[in-house]
C-alpha positions, 0 to 999 in steps of 0.5 A: 422471490423478487429483489429490487436494489432501489439505489443500485449505484451506492454500491458502485458501478464496479461492484458485481450484482449478479450473485443476487441471481442465485437467490431470485429474480433481481430487478436494479434501479440505479437512484432514488426516484422519490415518485416511484420507489412505493411503485419499484417496492409493490413485487419486491419480496426483499427490498435493498437500498440506504438512504431511503427512509423505510416508513408507511409513505415507501411500503403502505398497499404493499402486502409482499415486501418482507425484509428490507436490507439496507447497505449500511449499518446506520438505521436511522432511516427506519420507523420500526413502530411502522415496520415492526406492526407490519411484520417487516425485517430490517437487517443491516450491515456490520463491519464491513467498511472498519479497515477503509474507515481507519485507513481514510482517518489516517489519510487526512491525519497525514496530508494535514499532519506533514503539509502536503498540500504546502510541499506538493505545491512548493515543488509543482509552482517550479518554487523547488527548481529554483532552489539553492537548498535541497530541502524545505524548512518554511512550514514546519511538521512534528513526528506522531511520537509524543504527541496526543491523539484524541478520539470521540467514540471508541466503538470498533473503528475509534478503537482500530484507530486508537491501537494505529496511532499507539504504534506511531508513539501517540498518548492516546485519550478518548471520550466516551459519547455515552458516557458508560464505555470503559476501555482498558488500555486507553484513557478516558477524559471528559471532553473540555480535555479532551479538546485542551490536550489533544493534537490530533482528535478524530470523529467515530461516533454516531449521530444522536441526541448525545452526539449532534452538535457536541462540538461547537465554537466553545469545544473548538476554542479550548484546542490548541492553535497547533491542533487538528480535528477530523470527522469520520463520523456523521455530519451534525457532531461538529457545528460546522459555522463554527467549523469554519470560523475557528479554521479562518480565525486561526483558532485551530490548524486544520480540519478533516471531514469525510462526512458533512450535515447535508450530502451531498453538500449544500452549496452554501455551507460555510466550511465551502469558504474555505479554499486553502486545502492546507487548512481543510480537506473534505472528501465526499463521504468515501472513508468507508467506500474502497472497492474490498469494502463495498464488495464485502458490503454486498456479500454482507446483504447476500448473506442477510438475505440467504439467512432470512431465506432459511429461518435465520435471524441474521443482522435482524435488527428491532 
């Protein structure tokens, strides 16, 4: 059996793919090449990819490929009517990055909430060395205890964030993007109530018709001026132009995002205007990418292929 990785670099060059040689012959391509991807699949029984659209452009004329493994949870890249009609199975990975994304959520939150950029700059600029006081109180920060943490999308990741925020003494509220999710132990509110009452808001929802541009200028205007918002879901859920305007106008205290509408970030993205890391922190879609999570992702793909070879439907998506 031939296994072809079309975007091996999306797992990182520190993830060892040699285990796949137990299943068959392995060919790896570091990066996607739209002009060559279809040709590279021609001799593959199994194709492993991340962002490449799985559709006729990739697979027409290819009678060999019977399984496509996605090294991610989302399946929005798949043309399911096409692959189902062709009898091509699609397998994704689930749950591999939960702890990594949750950890990154709190890293962004604490960096902004405790004004870390300001205080680090204060010391490294030499101002602290010139001070006659052992501490410094110009930038104020508060304990999380007693404050409200709002969550948009209380799925597996959102619920884990909620549990940890509760441990810090936060009141936790959440908005169900489907309108159907009731979670015992946490308070469900409408979106406007969340925007008005939360001191920290974190987004952990997928991008779909219900969440696209969910948070725009109107919603941001409802937030407290002392509040921060974090996007760990998908770019496109928060209107980036409206977010930049809100930060510059001081409508909100700050924001952190690991996801963007276009990735890598477009040079003309309005968020690029904001250079103050005390008000905006952007990371390059790395929340999921701890070493442990990337290794788990590869291992999950291995198990998906192994199960498929045995005739089992492990993580097969319809």
